[in-house]
All heavy atoms as TSV, in Angstrom:
chain	resi	resn	atom	element	x	y	z
A	1	GLY	N	N	104.408	46.079	-16.050
A	1	GLY	CA	C	105.510	46.069	-15.119
A	1	GLY	C	C	106.461	44.923	-15.370
A	1	GLY	O	O	106.173	43.989	-16.111
A	2	THR	N	N	107.549	45.032	-14.745
A	2	THR	CA	C	108.617	44.046	-14.921
A	2	THR	C	C	108.433	42.811	-14.060
A	2	THR	O	O	109.049	41.788	-14.315
A	2	THR	CB	C	109.968	44.680	-14.550
A	2	THR	OG1	O	109.919	45.054	-13.167
A	2	THR	CG2	C	110.281	45.887	-15.407
A	3	GLY	N	N	107.649	42.932	-12.996
A	3	GLY	CA	C	107.519	41.835	-12.046
A	3	GLY	C	C	108.693	41.765	-11.093
A	3	GLY	O	O	108.831	40.815	-10.333
A	4	LEU	N	N	109.537	42.778	-11.127
A	4	LEU	CA	C	110.727	42.800	-10.275
A	4	LEU	C	C	110.552	43.681	-9.040
A	4	LEU	O	O	111.505	43.891	-8.294
A	4	LEU	CB	C	111.937	43.290	-11.081
A	4	LEU	CG	C	112.289	42.442	-12.304
A	4	LEU	CD1	C	113.406	43.101	-13.098
A	4	LEU	CD2	C	112.665	41.035	-11.888
A	5	GLY	N	N	109.361	44.200	-8.841
A	5	GLY	CA	C	109.103	45.064	-7.693
A	5	GLY	C	C	109.223	46.531	-8.055
A	5	GLY	O	O	109.604	46.891	-9.168
A	6	TYR	N	N	108.852	47.367	-7.109
A	6	TYR	CA	C	108.941	48.809	-7.302
A	6	TYR	C	C	110.393	49.254	-7.378
A	6	TYR	O	O	111.296	48.592	-6.862
A	6	TYR	CB	C	108.281	49.542	-6.129
A	6	TYR	CG	C	106.818	49.259	-5.950
A	6	TYR	CD1	C	106.348	48.714	-4.769
A	6	TYR	CD2	C	105.900	49.542	-6.947
A	6	TYR	CE1	C	104.994	48.460	-4.575
A	6	TYR	CE2	C	104.547	49.291	-6.773
A	6	TYR	CZ	C	104.104	48.750	-5.578
A	6	TYR	OH	O	102.772	48.504	-5.400
A	7	ASP	N	N	110.627	50.406	-7.969
A	7	ASP	CA	C	111.948	51.023	-7.989
A	7	ASP	C	C	112.126	51.717	-6.633
A	7	ASP	O	O	111.733	52.872	-6.453
A	7	ASP	CB	C	112.038	52.014	-9.143
A	7	ASP	CG	C	113.421	52.623	-9.301
A	7	ASP	OD1	O	114.195	52.640	-8.318
A	7	ASP	OD2	O	113.719	53.093	-10.406
A	8	LEU	N	N	112.685	51.000	-5.689
A	8	LEU	CA	C	112.775	51.497	-4.310
A	8	LEU	C	C	113.662	52.728	-4.191
A	8	LEU	O	O	113.375	53.627	-3.400
A	8	LEU	CB	C	113.262	50.380	-3.382
A	8	LEU	CG	C	112.372	49.128	-3.362
A	8	LEU	CD1	C	112.986	48.059	-2.460
A	8	LEU	CD2	C	110.958	49.469	-2.928
A	9	GLU	N	N	114.721	52.786	-4.967
A	9	GLU	CA	C	115.594	53.967	-4.933
A	9	GLU	C	C	114.845	55.197	-5.448
A	9	GLU	O	O	115.004	56.291	-4.912
A	9	GLU	CB	C	116.868	53.728	-5.738
A	9	GLU	CG	C	117.782	52.693	-5.102
A	9	GLU	CD	C	118.154	53.029	-3.658
A	9	GLU	OE1	O	118.512	54.190	-3.377
A	9	GLU	OE2	O	118.070	52.138	-2.803
A	10	LEU	N	N	114.013	55.011	-6.464
A	10	LEU	CA	C	113.219	56.123	-6.985
A	10	LEU	C	C	112.221	56.595	-5.930
A	10	LEU	O	O	112.037	57.803	-5.735
A	10	LEU	CB	C	112.485	55.699	-8.252
A	10	LEU	CG	C	111.609	56.759	-8.909
A	10	LEU	CD1	C	112.451	57.943	-9.366
A	10	LEU	CD2	C	110.855	56.151	-10.080
A	11	ILE	N	N	111.597	55.663	-5.224
A	11	ILE	CA	C	110.658	56.031	-4.158
A	11	ILE	C	C	111.374	56.828	-3.080
A	11	ILE	O	O	110.905	57.883	-2.661
A	11	ILE	CB	C	109.993	54.776	-3.551
A	11	ILE	CG1	C	109.066	54.118	-4.579
A	11	ILE	CG2	C	109.222	55.127	-2.275
A	11	ILE	CD1	C	108.556	52.750	-4.161
A	12	ARG	N	N	112.511	56.332	-2.646
A	12	ARG	CA	C	113.267	57.035	-1.592
A	12	ARG	C	C	113.696	58.426	-2.058
A	12	ARG	O	O	113.617	59.397	-1.307
A	12	ARG	CB	C	114.461	56.197	-1.164
A	12	ARG	CG	C	114.069	54.952	-0.404
A	12	ARG	CD	C	115.294	54.160	0.065
A	12	ARG	NE	N	114.883	52.894	0.613
A	12	ARG	CZ	C	115.085	51.714	0.021
A	12	ARG	NH1	N	115.744	51.634	-1.124
A	12	ARG	NH2	N	114.671	50.595	0.583
A	13	GLY	N	N	114.142	58.540	-3.296
A	13	GLY	CA	C	114.556	59.832	-3.842
A	13	GLY	C	C	113.382	60.785	-3.978
A	13	GLY	O	O	113.508	61.980	-3.692
A	14	ALA	N	N	112.238	60.260	-4.380
A	14	ALA	CA	C	111.038	61.092	-4.517
A	14	ALA	C	C	110.603	61.623	-3.165
A	14	ALA	O	O	110.153	62.765	-3.052
A	14	ALA	CB	C	109.915	60.287	-5.164
A	15	LEU	N	N	110.759	60.813	-2.127
A	15	LEU	CA	C	110.399	61.259	-0.784
A	15	LEU	C	C	111.253	62.436	-0.348
A	15	LEU	O	O	110.756	63.399	0.237
A	15	LEU	CB	C	110.559	60.116	0.228
A	15	LEU	CG	C	109.492	59.049	0.183
A	15	LEU	CD1	C	109.908	57.867	1.042
A	15	LEU	CD2	C	108.165	59.599	0.657
A	16	LEU	N	N	112.537	62.361	-0.647
A	16	LEU	CA	C	113.432	63.456	-0.278
A	16	LEU	C	C	113.081	64.726	-1.042
A	16	LEU	O	O	113.091	65.813	-0.484
A	16	LEU	CB	C	114.885	63.066	-0.562
A	16	LEU	CG	C	115.460	61.955	0.314
A	16	LEU	CD1	C	116.850	61.567	-0.185
A	16	LEU	CD2	C	115.513	62.380	1.761
A	17	ALA	N	N	112.740	64.578	-2.310
A	17	ALA	CA	C	112.432	65.731	-3.143
A	17	ALA	C	C	111.046	66.309	-2.866
A	17	ALA	O	O	110.844	67.516	-2.979
A	17	ALA	CB	C	112.536	65.347	-4.622
A	18	ALA	N	N	110.097	65.457	-2.500
A	18	ALA	CA	C	108.705	65.888	-2.387
A	18	ALA	C	C	108.356	66.507	-1.040
A	18	ALA	O	O	107.361	67.213	-0.932
A	18	ALA	CB	C	107.783	64.706	-2.646
A	19	GLY	N	N	109.140	66.233	-0.036
A	19	GLY	CA	C	108.813	66.751	1.288
A	19	GLY	C	C	107.589	66.072	1.858
A	19	GLY	O	O	107.605	64.882	2.126
A	20	SER	N	N	106.486	66.800	1.998
A	20	SER	CA	C	105.304	66.237	2.642
A	20	SER	C	C	104.253	65.721	1.655
A	20	SER	O	O	103.172	65.323	2.062
A	20	SER	CB	C	104.671	67.268	3.572
A	20	SER	OG	O	104.234	68.375	2.809
A	21	VAL	N	N	104.557	65.737	0.360
A	21	VAL	CA	C	103.615	65.251	-0.648
A	21	VAL	C	C	103.602	63.719	-0.617
A	21	VAL	O	O	104.661	63.091	-0.636
A	21	VAL	CB	C	104.018	65.750	-2.055
A	21	VAL	CG1	C	103.125	65.166	-3.125
A	21	VAL	CG2	C	103.998	67.257	-2.097
A	22	PRO	N	N	102.432	63.096	-0.576
A	22	PRO	CA	C	102.370	61.629	-0.575
A	22	PRO	C	C	102.964	61.038	-1.859
A	22	PRO	O	O	102.797	61.596	-2.945
A	22	PRO	CB	C	100.872	61.327	-0.510
A	22	PRO	CG	C	100.249	62.571	0.014
A	22	PRO	CD	C	101.102	63.705	-0.469
A	23	ILE	N	N	103.654	59.930	-1.722
A	23	ILE	CA	C	104.269	59.239	-2.845
A	23	ILE	C	C	103.520	57.924	-3.069
A	23	ILE	O	O	103.283	57.169	-2.123
A	23	ILE	CB	C	105.761	58.931	-2.554
A	23	ILE	CG1	C	106.546	60.224	-2.303
A	23	ILE	CG2	C	106.381	58.111	-3.677
A	23	ILE	CD1	C	106.579	61.182	-3.459
A	24	VAL	N	N	103.161	57.650	-4.319
A	24	VAL	CA	C	102.465	56.417	-4.679
A	24	VAL	C	C	103.429	55.529	-5.463
A	24	VAL	O	O	103.938	55.933	-6.509
A	24	VAL	CB	C	101.208	56.705	-5.528
A	24	VAL	CG1	C	100.518	55.413	-5.920
A	24	VAL	CG2	C	100.254	57.619	-4.770
A	25	ALA	N	N	103.678	54.324	-4.952
A	25	ALA	CA	C	104.523	53.362	-5.650
A	25	ALA	C	C	103.713	52.737	-6.771
A	25	ALA	O	O	102.553	52.389	-6.587
A	25	ALA	CB	C	105.001	52.295	-4.670
A	26	SER	N	N	104.332	52.569	-7.945
A	26	SER	CA	C	103.603	52.030	-9.093
A	26	SER	C	C	104.547	51.280	-10.007
A	26	SER	O	O	105.676	51.713	-10.241
A	26	SER	CB	C	102.941	53.180	-9.862
A	26	SER	OG	O	102.247	52.698	-10.977
A	27	GLY	N	N	104.085	50.148	-10.518
A	27	GLY	CA	C	104.814	49.403	-11.535
A	27	GLY	C	C	105.748	48.341	-11.001
A	27	GLY	O	O	106.553	48.601	-10.120
A	28	GLY	N	N	105.593	47.122	-11.519
A	28	GLY	CA	C	106.549	46.060	-11.228
A	28	GLY	C	C	106.146	45.040	-10.191
A	28	GLY	O	O	106.890	44.107	-9.915
A	29	VAL	N	N	104.965	45.169	-9.598
A	29	VAL	CA	C	104.572	44.258	-8.517
A	29	VAL	C	C	104.251	42.859	-9.040
A	29	VAL	O	O	103.509	42.696	-9.996
A	29	VAL	CB	C	103.340	44.810	-7.764
A	29	VAL	CG1	C	102.758	43.771	-6.832
A	29	VAL	CG2	C	103.731	46.035	-6.987
A	30	ALA	N	N	104.821	41.851	-8.378
A	30	ALA	CA	C	104.507	40.459	-8.688
A	30	ALA	C	C	104.308	39.636	-7.424
A	30	ALA	O	O	104.010	38.454	-7.507
A	30	ALA	CB	C	105.618	39.845	-9.539
A	31	SER	N	N	104.504	40.266	-6.261
A	31	SER	CA	C	104.334	39.536	-5.001
A	31	SER	C	C	103.906	40.493	-3.899
A	31	SER	O	O	104.098	41.706	-4.013
A	31	SER	CB	C	105.648	38.856	-4.590
A	31	SER	OG	O	106.599	39.825	-4.176
A	32	ALA	N	N	103.339	39.931	-2.853
A	32	ALA	CA	C	102.955	40.744	-1.698
A	32	ALA	C	C	104.192	41.381	-1.068
A	32	ALA	O	O	104.138	42.502	-0.564
A	32	ALA	CB	C	102.204	39.887	-0.681
A	33	GLU	N	N	105.317	40.697	-1.127
A	33	GLU	CA	C	106.559	41.234	-0.569
A	33	GLU	C	C	106.978	42.516	-1.278
A	33	GLU	O	O	107.504	43.436	-0.650
A	33	GLU	CB	C	107.686	40.198	-0.652
A	33	GLU	CG	C	108.974	40.646	-0.006
A	33	GLU	CD	C	108.854	40.986	1.476
A	33	GLU	OE1	O	108.018	40.388	2.185
A	33	GLU	OE2	O	109.602	41.862	1.942
A	34	HIS	N	N	106.735	42.612	-2.571
A	34	HIS	CA	C	107.046	43.846	-3.302
A	34	HIS	C	C	106.270	45.024	-2.721
A	34	HIS	O	O	106.805	46.127	-2.607
A	34	HIS	CB	C	106.715	43.705	-4.788
A	34	HIS	CG	C	107.649	42.821	-5.534
A	34	HIS	ND1	N	107.281	42.151	-6.676
A	34	HIS	CD2	C	108.935	42.495	-5.304
A	34	HIS	CE1	C	108.314	41.456	-7.120
A	34	HIS	NE2	N	109.328	41.649	-6.300
A	35	ILE	N	N	105.023	44.793	-2.356
A	35	ILE	CA	C	104.198	45.862	-1.788
A	35	ILE	C	C	104.733	46.260	-0.417
A	35	ILE	O	O	104.857	47.443	-0.102
A	35	ILE	CB	C	102.732	45.419	-1.714
A	35	ILE	CG1	C	102.231	45.106	-3.130
A	35	ILE	CG2	C	101.865	46.488	-1.056
A	35	ILE	CD1	C	101.001	44.261	-3.174
A	36	VAL	N	N	105.080	45.276	0.381
A	36	VAL	CA	C	105.663	45.539	1.703
A	36	VAL	C	C	106.936	46.368	1.543
A	36	VAL	O	O	107.150	47.338	2.269
A	36	VAL	CB	C	105.945	44.218	2.461
A	36	VAL	CG1	C	106.765	44.458	3.709
A	36	VAL	CG2	C	104.638	43.505	2.788
A	37	GLU	N	N	107.767	46.022	0.578
A	37	GLU	CA	C	109.017	46.768	0.347
A	37	GLU	C	C	108.736	48.210	-0.063
A	37	GLU	O	O	109.443	49.123	0.380
A	37	GLU	CB	C	109.839	46.075	-0.741
A	37	GLU	CG	C	110.405	44.748	-0.322
A	37	GLU	CD	C	111.019	43.960	-1.460
A	37	GLU	OE1	O	110.848	44.336	-2.639
A	37	GLU	OE2	O	111.680	42.955	-1.158
A	38	GLY	N	N	107.725	48.418	-0.896
A	38	GLY	CA	C	107.377	49.777	-1.321
A	38	GLY	C	C	106.923	50.639	-0.162
A	38	GLY	O	O	107.331	51.788	-0.028
A	39	VAL	N	N	106.101	50.059	0.697
A	39	VAL	CA	C	105.626	50.788	1.881
A	39	VAL	C	C	106.799	51.055	2.828
A	39	VAL	O	O	106.942	52.146	3.371
A	39	VAL	CB	C	104.486	50.017	2.576
A	39	VAL	CG1	C	104.130	50.636	3.909
A	39	VAL	CG2	C	103.262	49.947	1.664
A	40	ALA	N	N	107.656	50.054	3.007
A	40	ALA	CA	C	108.827	50.222	3.878
A	40	ALA	C	C	109.773	51.296	3.339
A	40	ALA	O	O	110.447	51.974	4.115
A	40	ALA	CB	C	109.565	48.889	4.026
A	41	ALA	N	N	109.811	51.469	2.019
A	41	ALA	CA	C	110.663	52.497	1.408
A	41	ALA	C	C	110.084	53.896	1.586
A	41	ALA	O	O	110.753	54.878	1.318
A	41	ALA	CB	C	110.870	52.203	-0.073
A	42	GLY	N	N	108.808	53.962	2.033
A	42	GLY	CA	C	108.219	55.260	2.326
A	42	GLY	C	C	107.005	55.632	1.497
A	42	GLY	O	O	106.466	56.722	1.662
A	43	ALA	N	N	106.572	54.756	0.602
A	43	ALA	CA	C	105.395	55.070	-0.211
A	43	ALA	C	C	104.158	55.199	0.683
A	43	ALA	O	O	103.976	54.432	1.614
A	43	ALA	CB	C	105.167	53.997	-1.263
A	44	SER	N	N	103.329	56.171	0.375
A	44	SER	CA	C	102.080	56.374	1.110
A	44	SER	C	C	100.992	55.429	0.624
A	44	SER	O	O	100.050	55.131	1.350
A	44	SER	CB	C	101.587	57.809	0.924
A	44	SER	OG	O	102.567	58.714	1.328
A	45	ALA	N	N	101.111	55.001	-0.629
A	45	ALA	CA	C	100.134	54.102	-1.243
A	45	ALA	C	C	100.844	53.268	-2.296
A	45	ALA	O	O	101.945	53.612	-2.739
A	45	ALA	CB	C	99.001	54.903	-1.874
A	46	ALA	N	N	100.203	52.176	-2.685
A	46	ALA	CA	C	100.808	51.276	-3.662
A	46	ALA	C	C	99.781	50.885	-4.727
A	46	ALA	O	O	98.663	50.510	-4.392
A	46	ALA	CB	C	101.331	50.029	-2.956
A	47	LEU	N	N	100.187	50.990	-5.991
A	47	LEU	CA	C	99.349	50.533	-7.088
A	47	LEU	C	C	99.773	49.117	-7.472
A	47	LEU	O	O	100.958	48.810	-7.501
A	47	LEU	CB	C	99.510	51.447	-8.309
A	47	LEU	CG	C	99.048	52.885	-8.136
A	47	LEU	CD1	C	99.318	53.671	-9.406
A	47	LEU	CD2	C	97.593	52.941	-7.774
A	48	LEU	N	N	98.807	48.273	-7.758
A	48	LEU	CA	C	99.118	46.895	-8.110
A	48	LEU	C	C	98.012	46.264	-8.931
A	48	LEU	O	O	97.809	45.063	-8.916
A	48	LEU	CB	C	99.348	46.073	-6.843
A	48	LEU	CG	C	98.215	46.191	-5.813
A	48	LEU	CD1	C	97.764	44.833	-5.355
A	48	LEU	CD2	C	98.691	47.036	-4.667
A	49	ALA	N	N	97.302	47.060	-9.691
A	49	ALA	CA	C	96.127	46.598	-10.435
A	49	ALA	C	C	96.446	45.436	-11.361
A	49	ALA	O	O	95.682	44.469	-11.431
A	49	ALA	CB	C	95.513	47.750	-11.210
A	50	GLY	N	N	97.545	45.502	-12.083
A	50	GLY	CA	C	97.882	44.443	-13.033
A	50	GLY	C	C	97.978	43.087	-12.372
A	50	GLY	O	O	97.429	42.100	-12.867
A	51	ALA	N	N	98.675	43.019	-11.254
A	51	ALA	CA	C	98.846	41.746	-10.546
A	51	ALA	C	C	97.511	41.211	-10.044
A	51	ALA	O	O	97.283	40.002	-10.031
A	51	ALA	CB	C	99.824	41.912	-9.389
A	52	LEU	N	N	96.613	42.105	-9.658
A	52	LEU	CA	C	95.279	41.670	-9.215
A	52	LEU	C	C	94.448	41.189	-10.402
A	52	LEU	O	O	93.808	40.146	-10.336
A	52	LEU	CB	C	94.555	42.804	-8.491
A	52	LEU	CG	C	95.111	43.202	-7.130
A	52	LEU	CD1	C	94.404	44.451	-6.619
A	52	LEU	CD2	C	94.983	42.066	-6.136
A	53	HIS	N	N	94.462	41.942	-11.492
A	53	HIS	CA	C	93.673	41.586	-12.674
A	53	HIS	C	C	94.136	40.270	-13.287
A	53	HIS	O	O	93.320	39.501	-13.793
A	53	HIS	CB	C	93.715	42.691	-13.721
A	53	HIS	CG	C	92.985	43.924	-13.319
A	53	HIS	ND1	N	91.640	43.956	-13.064
A	53	HIS	CD2	C	93.434	45.189	-13.112
A	53	HIS	CE1	C	91.275	45.183	-12.731
A	53	HIS	NE2	N	92.342	45.950	-12.741
A	54	ARG	N	N	95.427	40.023	-13.255
A	54	ARG	CA	C	95.960	38.776	-13.816
A	54	ARG	C	C	95.817	37.599	-12.855
A	54	ARG	O	O	96.155	36.482	-13.194
A	54	ARG	CB	C	97.430	38.961	-14.201
A	54	ARG	CG	C	97.643	39.894	-15.375
A	54	ARG	CD	C	99.098	39.919	-15.825
A	54	ARG	NE	N	100.001	40.396	-14.787
A	54	ARG	CZ	C	100.334	41.665	-14.584
A	54	ARG	NH1	N	99.809	42.610	-15.360
A	54	ARG	NH2	N	101.178	42.010	-13.638
A	55	GLY	N	N	95.342	37.860	-11.634
A	55	GLY	CA	C	95.155	36.795	-10.651
A	55	GLY	C	C	96.436	36.340	-9.976
A	55	GLY	O	O	96.469	35.280	-9.356
A	56	GLU	N	N	97.487	37.131	-10.079
A	56	GLU	CA	C	98.770	36.783	-9.463
A	56	GLU	C	C	98.763	36.995	-7.953
A	56	GLU	O	O	99.528	36.355	-7.235
A	56	GLU	CB	C	99.890	37.613	-10.085
A	56	GLU	CG	C	100.074	37.363	-11.551
A	56	GLU	CD	C	100.976	38.382	-12.228
A	56	GLU	OE1	O	101.424	39.345	-11.585
A	56	GLU	OE2	O	101.215	38.206	-13.433
A	57	LEU	N	N	97.925	37.912	-7.493
A	57	LEU	CA	C	97.835	38.236	-6.071
A	57	LEU	C	C	96.376	38.311	-5.653
A	57	LEU	O	O	95.517	38.659	-6.451
A	57	LEU	CB	C	98.483	39.592	-5.780
A	57	LEU	CG	C	99.989	39.702	-5.933
A	57	LEU	CD1	C	100.427	41.150	-5.786
A	57	LEU	CD2	C	100.700	38.847	-4.924
A	58	ALA	N	N	96.149	38.016	-4.385
A	58	ALA	CA	C	94.816	38.170	-3.798
A	58	ALA	C	C	94.882	39.263	-2.743
A	58	ALA	O	O	95.904	39.416	-2.056
A	58	ALA	CB	C	94.366	36.862	-3.161
A	59	ILE	N	N	93.824	40.019	-2.605
A	59	ILE	CA	C	93.792	41.109	-1.627
A	59	ILE	C	C	94.062	40.581	-0.223
A	59	ILE	O	O	94.808	41.200	0.542
A	59	ILE	CB	C	92.459	41.866	-1.710
A	59	ILE	CG1	C	92.372	42.603	-3.052
A	59	ILE	CG2	C	92.315	42.852	-0.551
A	59	ILE	CD1	C	91.047	43.233	-3.358
A	60	SER	N	N	93.504	39.432	0.108
A	60	SER	CA	C	93.724	38.867	1.453
A	60	SER	C	C	95.206	38.567	1.689
A	60	SER	O	O	95.721	38.789	2.784
A	60	SER	CB	C	92.884	37.608	1.643
A	60	SER	OG	O	93.217	36.637	0.666
A	61	GLU	N	N	95.901	38.104	0.676
A	61	GLU	CA	C	97.336	37.807	0.772
A	61	GLU	C	C	98.134	39.086	1.015
A	61	GLU	O	O	99.059	39.130	1.836
A	61	GLU	CB	C	97.776	37.143	-0.531
A	61	GLU	CG	C	99.252	36.904	-0.678
A	61	GLU	CD	C	99.621	36.384	-2.059
A	61	GLU	OE1	O	98.755	36.334	-2.971
A	61	GLU	OE2	O	100.800	36.042	-2.222
A	62	ILE	N	N	97.758	40.138	0.317
A	62	ILE	CA	C	98.447	41.421	0.448
A	62	ILE	C	C	98.229	42.002	1.842
A	62	ILE	O	O	99.170	42.446	2.501
A	62	ILE	CB	C	97.947	42.402	-0.624
A	62	ILE	CG1	C	98.301	41.871	-2.008
A	62	ILE	CG2	C	98.513	43.795	-0.401
A	62	ILE	CD1	C	97.533	42.511	-3.131
A	63	LYS	N	N	96.977	41.983	2.293
A	63	LYS	CA	C	96.667	42.521	3.622
A	63	LYS	C	C	97.401	41.759	4.715
A	63	LYS	O	O	97.920	42.363	5.660
A	63	LYS	CB	C	95.164	42.492	3.874
A	63	LYS	CG	C	94.409	43.562	3.125
A	63	LYS	CD	C	92.951	43.572	3.524
A	63	LYS	CE	C	92.246	44.790	2.987
A	63	LYS	NZ	N	90.924	44.968	3.572
A	64	LEU	N	N	97.471	40.446	4.586
A	64	LEU	CA	C	98.182	39.637	5.580
A	64	LEU	C	C	99.660	40.003	5.605
A	64	LEU	O	O	100.242	40.194	6.675
A	64	LEU	CB	C	97.999	38.152	5.284
A	64	LEU	CG	C	98.763	37.192	6.192
A	64	LEU	CD1	C	98.302	37.337	7.646
A	64	LEU	CD2	C	98.584	35.761	5.720
A	65	ALA	N	N	100.287	40.114	4.441
A	65	ALA	CA	C	101.709	40.457	4.377
A	65	ALA	C	C	101.974	41.828	4.975
A	65	ALA	O	O	102.943	42.012	5.727
A	65	ALA	CB	C	102.194	40.402	2.927
A	66	LEU	N	N	101.119	42.800	4.663
A	66	LEU	CA	C	101.284	44.134	5.223
A	66	LEU	C	C	101.092	44.137	6.735
A	66	LEU	O	O	101.864	44.769	7.471
A	66	LEU	CB	C	100.316	45.115	4.564
A	66	LEU	CG	C	100.662	45.514	3.134
A	66	LEU	CD1	C	99.486	46.206	2.472
A	66	LEU	CD2	C	101.896	46.401	3.115
A	67	ARG	N	N	100.071	43.432	7.200
A	67	ARG	CA	C	99.807	43.351	8.637
A	67	ARG	C	C	100.995	42.721	9.359
A	67	ARG	O	O	101.423	43.187	10.409
A	67	ARG	CB	C	98.527	42.544	8.884
A	67	ARG	CG	C	97.889	42.815	10.216
A	67	ARG	CD	C	96.541	42.143	10.397
A	67	ARG	NE	N	95.600	42.485	9.341
A	67	ARG	CZ	C	94.972	41.593	8.572
A	67	ARG	NH1	N	95.145	40.315	8.747
A	67	ARG	NH2	N	94.135	41.985	7.629
A	68	GLN	N	N	101.535	41.644	8.790
A	68	GLN	CA	C	102.686	40.959	9.400
A	68	GLN	C	C	103.926	41.847	9.418
A	68	GLN	O	O	104.782	41.695	10.291
A	68	GLN	CB	C	102.982	39.657	8.654
A	68	GLN	CG	C	101.962	38.591	8.910
A	68	GLN	CD	C	102.191	37.335	8.083
A	68	GLN	OE1	O	102.844	37.371	7.036
A	68	GLN	NE2	N	101.636	36.238	8.536
A	69	ALA	N	N	103.997	42.784	8.486
A	69	ALA	CA	C	105.131	43.713	8.436
A	69	ALA	C	C	104.925	44.915	9.345
A	69	ALA	O	O	105.769	45.789	9.437
A	69	ALA	CB	C	105.365	44.168	7.005
A	70	GLY	N	N	103.756	44.977	10.009
A	70	GLY	CA	C	103.490	46.060	10.948
A	70	GLY	C	C	102.772	47.244	10.367
A	70	GLY	O	O	102.621	48.266	11.035
A	71	ALA	N	N	102.307	47.132	9.124
A	71	ALA	CA	C	101.574	48.243	8.502
A	71	ALA	C	C	100.130	48.241	9.014
A	71	ALA	O	O	99.568	47.195	9.320
A	71	ALA	CB	C	101.594	48.108	6.990
A	72	GLU	N	N	99.559	49.430	9.060
A	72	GLU	CA	C	98.144	49.557	9.436
A	72	GLU	C	C	97.302	49.170	8.238
A	72	GLU	O	O	97.445	49.727	7.151
A	72	GLU	CB	C	97.842	50.994	9.857
A	72	GLU	CG	C	96.443	51.170	10.380
A	72	GLU	CD	C	96.216	52.580	10.859
A	72	GLU	OE1	O	97.177	53.254	11.281
A	72	GLU	OE2	O	95.053	53.010	10.795
A	73	VAL	N	N	96.414	48.179	8.432
A	73	VAL	CA	C	95.600	47.645	7.342
A	73	VAL	C	C	94.158	47.555	7.809
A	73	VAL	O	O	93.888	47.073	8.912
A	73	VAL	CB	C	96.086	46.242	6.918
A	73	VAL	CG1	C	95.215	45.665	5.824
A	73	VAL	CG2	C	97.539	46.295	6.495
A	74	ARG	N	N	93.232	48.031	6.975
A	74	ARG	CA	C	91.804	47.901	7.301
A	74	ARG	C	C	91.387	46.442	7.152
A	74	ARG	O	O	91.784	45.757	6.234
A	74	ARG	CB	C	90.958	48.747	6.374
A	74	ARG	CG	C	90.996	50.210	6.739
A	74	ARG	CD	C	89.955	50.939	5.958
A	74	ARG	NE	N	90.655	51.775	4.991
A	74	ARG	CZ	C	90.083	52.442	4.027
A	74	ARG	NH1	N	88.792	52.367	3.827
A	74	ARG	NH2	N	90.778	53.187	3.236
A	75	VAL	N	N	90.518	46.019	8.055
A	75	VAL	CA	C	90.014	44.636	8.013
A	75	VAL	C	C	88.847	44.551	7.071
A	75	VAL	O	O	88.054	45.418	6.928
A	75	VAL	CB	C	89.602	44.178	9.423
A	75	VAL	CG1	C	89.052	42.761	9.385
A	75	VAL	CG2	C	90.775	44.279	10.345
């Protein structure tokens, strides 16, 4: 990924085209804020394996950011 975040316009466009099919955001994550933005754009799920494997993000950091943004997050 680029580290510049998800392609939010692509996510929004995919939502319009897909109707009720879940959309998974993938590629470009470098911060918890990128994940929050992807979910806010309408993604049903977010992929971020690279950032986790490289140690750039921690699961606890991601969950906190999502929770603070009002997303439903499992404890």
